[in-house]
MDAnalysis code that builds the backbone (N, CA, C; Angstrom):
import MDAnalysis as mda
import numpy as np

u = mda.Universe.empty(402, n_residues=134, atom_resindex=np.repeat(np.arange(134), 3), trajectory=True)
u.add_TopologyAttr("name", ["N", "CA", "C"] * 134)
u.add_TopologyAttr("resid", np.arange(1, 135))
u.add_TopologyAttr("resname", ["MET", "ASN", "LYS", "ASP", "LYS", "LEU", "LEU", "VAL", "SER", "ALA", "ALA", "ILE", "ALA", "PHE", "LEU", "GLY", "LEU", "SER", "PHE", "ILE", "ILE", "GLY", "SER", "HIS", "VAL", "LEU", "ALA", "ASN", "ALA", "ILE", "SER", "ASP", "PHE", "GLY", "ARG", "ARG", "LEU", "ASP", "ILE", "ASP", "THR", "GLY", "ASP", "ILE", "GLY", "SER", "PRO", "LEU", "GLY", "TYR", "ILE", "ALA", "SER", "GLU", "LEU", "VAL", "GLU", "PHE", "ARG", "HIS", "GLU", "TYR", "SER", "LYS", "ASN", "GLN", "PRO", "GLU", "ALA", "ILE", "ARG", "GLU", "LYS", "GLN", "GLY", "MET", "TYR", "MET", "SER", "GLU", "ALA", "ALA", "GLU", "TYR", "LEU", "GLY", "PHE", "SER", "PHE", "LYS", "GLU", "LEU", "LYS", "PHE", "LEU", "ILE", "GLU", "GLU", "GLU", "ASN", "ILE", "ASN", "ILE", "PRO", "TYR", "ILE", "LYS", "VAL", "ASN", "HIS", "LYS", "TYR", "VAL", "PHE", "TYR", "LYS", "GLU", "SER", "LEU", "ASP", "GLN", "TRP", "GLN", "LYS", "THR", "ILE", "GLU", "GLN", "GLN", "GLU", "TYR", "ILE", "LEU", "GLU"])
u.atoms.positions = np.array([
    [189.255, 228.016, 151.666],
    [190.613, 228.057, 151.190],
    [191.595, 228.235, 152.348],
    [191.290, 229.179, 153.252],
    [192.146, 229.391, 154.414],
    [192.172, 228.157, 155.310],
    [191.037, 227.483, 155.372],
    [190.961, 226.277, 156.191],
    [191.863, 225.185, 155.613],
    [191.913, 225.076, 154.291],
    [192.786, 224.096, 153.638],
    [194.254, 224.412, 153.892],
    [194.619, 225.702, 153.801],
    [196.010, 226.107, 154.055],
    [196.398, 225.816, 155.501],
    [195.479, 226.075, 156.400],
    [195.735, 225.816, 157.811],
    [195.900, 224.319, 158.055],
    [195.079, 223.519, 157.413],
    [195.159, 222.069, 157.551],
    [196.479, 221.535, 156.987],
    [196.897, 222.040, 155.829],
    [198.165, 221.623, 155.222],
    [199.331, 222.054, 156.107],
    [199.285, 223.263, 156.637],
    [200.352, 223.753, 157.520],
    [200.445, 222.904, 158.785],
    [199.294, 222.554, 159.343],
    [199.288, 221.722, 160.548],
    [199.846, 220.333, 160.245],
    [199.488, 219.781, 159.083],
    [199.997, 218.460, 158.704],
    [201.509, 218.496, 158.512],
    [202.013, 219.547, 157.875],
    [203.464, 219.681, 157.668],
    [204.173, 219.828, 159.011],
    [203.614, 220.635, 159.902],
    [204.217, 220.813, 161.227],
    [204.212, 219.494, 161.997],
    [203.115, 218.747, 161.914],
    [203.029, 217.457, 162.593],
    [204.057, 216.468, 162.031],
    [204.178, 216.415, 160.711],
    [205.160, 215.520, 160.090],
    [206.588, 215.914, 160.468],
    [206.861, 217.213, 160.493],
    [208.194, 217.680, 160.888],
    [208.515, 217.304, 162.322],
    [207.559, 217.504, 163.209],
    [207.754, 217.144, 164.616],
    [207.929, 215.633, 164.769],
    [207.140, 214.861, 164.025],
    [207.282, 213.399, 164.063],
    [208.656, 212.970, 163.572],
    [209.145, 213.615, 162.529],
    [210.470, 213.299, 161.992],
    [211.561, 213.591, 163.024],
    [211.465, 214.720, 163.692],
    [212.465, 215.098, 164.700],
    [212.435, 214.122, 165.876],
    [211.261, 213.796, 166.367],
    [211.149, 212.862, 167.494],
    [211.642, 211.475, 167.091],
    [211.252, 211.020, 165.905],
    [211.707, 209.713, 165.421],
    [213.214, 209.648, 165.272],
    [213.805, 210.724, 164.763],
    [215.264, 210.773, 164.619],
    [215.951, 210.700, 165.969],
    [215.401, 211.389, 166.947],
    [215.977, 211.379, 168.290],
    [215.898, 209.975, 168.911],
    [214.754, 209.328, 168.771],
    [214.580, 207.973, 169.307],
    [215.543, 207.005, 168.623],
    [215.654, 207.107, 167.306],
    [216.555, 206.232, 166.557],
    [218.017, 206.477, 166.938],
    [218.409, 207.735, 167.097],
    [219.787, 208.049, 167.489],
    [220.107, 207.469, 168.863],
    [219.174, 207.562, 169.796],
    [219.397, 206.986, 171.131],
    [219.517, 205.469, 171.072],
    [218.692, 204.834, 170.249],
    [218.755, 203.374, 170.129],
    [220.090, 202.933, 169.541],
    [220.565, 203.633, 168.525],
    [221.857, 203.295, 167.921],
    [222.984, 203.517, 168.918],
    [222.909, 204.602, 169.664],
    [223.933, 204.894, 170.666],
    [223.961, 203.827, 171.760],
    [222.791, 203.419, 172.246],
    [222.725, 202.371, 173.271],
    [223.272, 201.051, 172.756],
    [222.948, 200.718, 171.515],
    [223.450, 199.480, 170.917],
    [224.976, 199.517, 170.826],
    [225.536, 200.647, 170.425],
    [226.988, 200.783, 170.344],
    [227.655, 200.630, 171.698],
    [227.044, 201.190, 172.739],
    [227.610, 201.063, 174.083],
    [227.572, 199.622, 174.572],
    [226.533, 198.874, 174.194],
    [226.439, 197.476, 174.614],
    [227.483, 196.606, 173.935],
    [227.966, 197.010, 172.763],
    [228.985, 196.228, 172.072],
    [230.368, 196.412, 172.677],
    [230.588, 197.534, 173.336],
    [231.893, 197.788, 173.941],
    [232.071, 196.924, 175.172],
    [233.295, 196.506, 175.409],
    [233.608, 195.702, 176.589],
    [234.283, 196.600, 177.606],
    [233.828, 196.546, 178.834],
    [234.452, 197.309, 179.902],
    [235.699, 196.561, 180.344],
    [236.854, 197.045, 179.900],
    [238.093, 196.332, 180.195],
    [238.458, 196.404, 181.673],
    [237.855, 197.314, 182.423],
    [238.123, 197.373, 183.852],
    [237.620, 196.137, 184.574],
    [236.546, 195.533, 184.052],
    [236.010, 194.320, 184.666],
    [236.823, 193.088, 184.291],
    [237.528, 193.133, 183.186],
    [238.248, 191.957, 182.714],
    [239.608, 191.824, 183.389],
    [240.241, 192.921, 183.694],
    [241.573, 192.853, 184.280],
    [242.598, 192.528, 183.226],
    [243.616, 191.816, 183.582],
    [244.654, 191.437, 182.628],
    [244.072, 190.456, 181.618],
    [244.073, 190.804, 180.336],
    [243.460, 189.909, 179.346],
    [244.071, 188.518, 179.328],
    [245.364, 188.412, 179.441],
    [245.992, 187.097, 179.390],
    [245.626, 186.260, 180.615],
    [245.617, 186.867, 181.771],
    [245.216, 186.148, 182.981],
    [243.759, 185.730, 182.930],
    [242.941, 186.596, 182.392],
    [241.521, 186.285, 182.246],
    [241.313, 185.102, 181.310],
    [242.008, 185.124, 180.185],
    [241.881, 184.029, 179.218],
    [242.324, 182.719, 179.848],
    [243.466, 182.736, 180.484],
    [244.006, 181.509, 181.061],
    [243.064, 180.930, 182.113],
    [242.547, 181.777, 182.985],
    [241.659, 181.262, 184.029],
    [240.355, 180.728, 183.437],
    [239.828, 181.415, 182.434],
    [238.607, 180.939, 181.786],
    [238.847, 179.619, 181.065],
    [239.971, 179.500, 180.399],
    [240.255, 178.265, 179.666],
    [240.404, 177.078, 180.602],
    [241.109, 177.271, 181.684],
    [241.304, 176.173, 182.631],
    [239.971, 175.757, 183.239],
    [239.144, 176.728, 183.578],
    [237.873, 176.433, 184.241],
    [236.865, 175.759, 183.317],
    [236.783, 176.219, 182.064],
    [235.724, 175.753, 181.173],
    [236.133, 174.688, 180.167],
    [237.404, 174.494, 179.952],
    [237.844, 173.650, 178.831],
    [237.198, 172.262, 178.815],
    [237.330, 171.515, 179.875],
    [236.824, 170.147, 179.879],
    [235.297, 170.100, 179.992],
    [234.744, 170.871, 180.896],
    [233.293, 170.858, 181.079],
    [232.575, 171.368, 179.835],
    [233.100, 172.410, 179.244],
    [232.434, 173.025, 178.101],
    [232.454, 172.111, 176.885],
    [233.564, 171.414, 176.678],
    [233.640, 170.538, 175.505],
    [232.645, 169.382, 175.609],
    [232.327, 168.954, 176.820],
    [231.345, 167.882, 176.992],
    [229.939, 168.351, 176.642],
    [229.657, 169.619, 176.917],
    [228.308, 170.143, 176.730],
    [228.062, 170.734, 175.352],
    [229.068, 170.790, 174.498],
    [228.893, 171.385, 173.182],
    [228.114, 170.464, 172.263],
    [227.357, 171.065, 171.365],
    [226.687, 170.232, 170.367],
    [227.718, 169.479, 169.523],
    [227.366, 168.291, 169.111],
    [228.279, 167.441, 168.328],
    [228.734, 168.139, 167.053],
    [227.852, 168.909, 166.427],
    [228.195, 169.581, 165.168],
    [229.353, 170.553, 165.351],
    [229.390, 171.263, 166.464],
    [230.475, 172.216, 166.695],
    [231.762, 171.487, 167.038],
    [231.671, 170.412, 167.823],
    [232.889, 169.684, 168.185],
    [233.580, 169.101, 166.961],
    [232.817, 168.691, 165.953],
    [233.408, 168.054, 164.785],
    [233.739, 169.035, 163.675],
    [233.183, 170.226, 163.699],
    [233.389, 171.197, 162.634],
    [234.802, 171.767, 162.710],
    [235.451, 171.903, 161.565],
    [236.824, 172.411, 161.546],
    [236.859, 173.935, 161.406],
    [236.243, 174.485, 160.373],
    [236.214, 175.932, 160.172],
    [234.998, 176.536, 160.851],
    [235.200, 177.615, 161.610],
    [234.106, 178.228, 162.357],
    [234.150, 179.735, 162.191],
    [232.972, 180.357, 162.182],
    [232.900, 181.806, 162.228],
    [232.992, 182.244, 163.688],
    [233.000, 183.554, 163.888],
    [233.295, 184.100, 165.206],
    [232.327, 183.619, 166.291],
    [231.040, 183.603, 166.018],
    [230.091, 183.182, 167.060],
    [230.296, 181.714, 167.434],
    [230.593, 180.874, 166.440],
    [230.839, 179.459, 166.722],
    [232.156, 179.273, 167.480],
    [233.179, 180.038, 167.080],
    [234.467, 179.952, 167.769],
    [234.340, 180.431, 169.211],
    [233.562, 181.481, 169.432],
    [233.348, 181.974, 170.796],
    [232.683, 180.895, 171.643],
    [231.683, 180.237, 171.081],
    [231.010, 179.157, 171.812],
    [231.977, 178.007, 172.067],
    [232.780, 177.667, 171.088],
    [233.745, 176.574, 171.220],
    [234.760, 176.863, 172.327],
    [235.213, 178.125, 172.407],
    [236.215, 178.501, 173.409],
    [235.608, 178.793, 174.780],
    [234.296, 178.972, 174.842],
    [233.656, 179.280, 176.118],
    [233.621, 180.760, 176.426],
    [233.681, 181.598, 175.398],
    [233.623, 183.048, 175.563],
    [232.340, 183.579, 174.950],
    [232.008, 184.812, 175.316],
    [230.922, 185.487, 174.613],
    [231.490, 186.062, 173.319],
    [230.610, 186.442, 172.425],
    [231.025, 187.040, 171.151],
    [231.856, 188.296, 171.413],
    [231.397, 189.145, 172.357],
    [232.106, 190.390, 172.666],
    [233.488, 190.116, 173.244],
    [233.602, 189.113, 174.100],
    [234.908, 188.794, 174.688],
    [235.886, 188.332, 173.613],
    [235.428, 187.484, 172.690],
    [236.313, 187.022, 171.619],
    [236.715, 188.178, 170.718],
    [235.785, 189.075, 170.423],
    [236.107, 190.249, 169.593],
    [237.172, 191.098, 170.282],
    [237.039, 191.292, 171.581],
    [238.026, 192.060, 172.338],
    [239.393, 191.374, 172.292],
    [239.406, 190.069, 172.460],
    [240.664, 189.327, 172.482],
    [241.350, 189.335, 171.122],
    [240.578, 189.324, 170.050],
    [241.164, 189.395, 168.707],
    [241.886, 190.719, 168.516],
    [241.314, 191.778, 169.056],
    [241.893, 193.108, 168.887],
    [243.133, 193.323, 169.750],
    [243.352, 192.493, 170.755],
    [244.546, 192.597, 171.591],
    [245.741, 192.013, 170.842],
    [246.823, 192.779, 170.738],
    [247.987, 192.338, 169.966],
    [248.744, 191.191, 170.626],
    [248.799, 191.145, 171.949],
    [249.621, 190.133, 172.628],
    [248.884, 188.818, 172.885],
    [247.643, 188.690, 172.444],
    [246.869, 187.473, 172.686],
    [247.118, 186.442, 171.591],
    [247.203, 186.877, 170.354],
    [247.541, 186.026, 169.199],
    [246.586, 184.862, 168.974],
    [245.301, 185.116, 169.011],
    [244.323, 184.084, 168.665],
    [244.450, 183.812, 167.171],
    [244.574, 182.544, 166.769],
    [244.747, 182.236, 165.345],
    [243.430, 182.346, 164.569],
    [243.437, 183.167, 163.534],
    [242.270, 183.322, 162.673],
    [242.733, 183.818, 161.308],
    [241.837, 183.714, 160.335],
    [242.062, 184.375, 159.057],
    [240.835, 185.230, 158.792],
    [241.025, 186.286, 158.023],
    [239.926, 187.186, 157.722],
    [239.573, 187.030, 156.248],
    [238.329, 186.649, 155.981],
    [237.852, 186.444, 154.618],
    [236.607, 187.306, 154.424],
    [236.689, 188.245, 153.491],
    [235.550, 189.141, 153.212],
    [235.002, 189.780, 154.487],
    [235.874, 190.324, 155.279],
    [235.529, 191.021, 156.529],
    [234.919, 190.106, 157.586],
    [235.094, 188.800, 157.442],
    [234.617, 187.847, 158.452],
    [235.807, 187.066, 158.985],
    [235.781, 186.815, 160.285],
    [236.841, 186.041, 160.915],
    [236.514, 184.552, 160.801],
    [237.512, 183.762, 160.396],
    [237.352, 182.313, 160.300],
    [238.397, 181.675, 161.215],
    [237.956, 180.752, 162.040],
    [238.817, 180.076, 163.005],
    [238.824, 178.590, 162.687],
    [239.971, 177.956, 162.892],
    [240.073, 176.517, 162.673],
    [240.292, 175.820, 164.003],
    [239.556, 174.736, 164.186],
    [239.531, 174.021, 165.457],
    [240.925, 173.612, 165.913],
    [241.722, 173.030, 165.023],
    [243.065, 172.586, 165.416],
    [243.913, 173.754, 165.905],
    [243.832, 174.882, 165.205],
    [244.607, 176.060, 165.612],
    [244.140, 176.585, 166.960],
    [242.821, 176.593, 167.182],
    [242.301, 177.058, 168.469],
    [242.698, 176.116, 169.601],
    [242.673, 174.813, 169.327],
    [243.097, 173.847, 170.348],
    [244.561, 174.053, 170.720],
    [245.405, 174.268, 169.727],
    [246.830, 174.506, 169.980],
    [247.021, 175.810, 170.754],
    [246.266, 176.830, 170.390],
    [246.348, 178.120, 171.076],
    [245.925, 177.959, 172.539],
    [244.862, 177.188, 172.787],
    [244.413, 176.954, 174.165],
    [245.511, 176.291, 174.987],
    [246.166, 175.295, 174.420],
    [247.248, 174.610, 175.137],
    [248.380, 175.573, 175.455],
    [248.717, 176.436, 174.507],
    [249.783, 177.420, 174.721],
    [249.417, 178.376, 175.851],
    [248.178, 178.864, 175.852],
    [247.728, 179.791, 176.895],
    [247.721, 179.098, 178.254],
    [247.259, 177.865, 178.314],
    [247.244, 177.133, 179.581],
    [248.658, 176.916, 180.103],
    [249.612, 176.612, 179.224],
    [251.004, 176.433, 179.642],
    [251.568, 177.745, 180.164],
    [251.217, 178.856, 179.514],
    [251.694, 180.157, 179.982],
    [251.146, 180.467, 181.358],
    [249.910, 180.072, 181.636],
    [249.338, 180.321, 182.953],
    [250.121, 179.568, 184.021],
    [250.458, 178.315, 183.758],
    [251.190, 177.534, 184.745],
    [252.593, 178.088, 184.950],
    [253.186, 178.634, 183.916],
    [254.513, 179.236, 184.041],
    [254.439, 180.488, 184.902],
    [253.346, 181.273, 184.762],
    [253.215, 182.514, 185.512],
    [252.944, 182.276, 186.988],
    [252.336, 181.142, 187.349],
    [251.950, 180.920, 188.742],
    [253.103, 180.600, 189.625],
])
């Protein structure tokens, strides 16, 4: 009987310790994932200058290398729009949150939807602003 109680106590202690260690590992993984989603704005510099330089550099070359389906598609979700513009998903998310950037989008059921014509017009506006600033 005492042996059974000791065995049950050891099993409970082992399960408790496993739960604590598992929780710690999971918390660290979630924390690391959250840090990877953040953009270090110190590396980007002025968002508008960064956008303009990226657009000028990638606009023509990137459009040639895009899959035909993306070039012809009108409505795009964020990952497709990021690929279309030549940005990473995180960079586009950062730019959407900037008030003075004015990337055209609509939000439907907590998802961002971008339209090709609006993005093309926005790119032209940003490129013109870059030439005015130089």
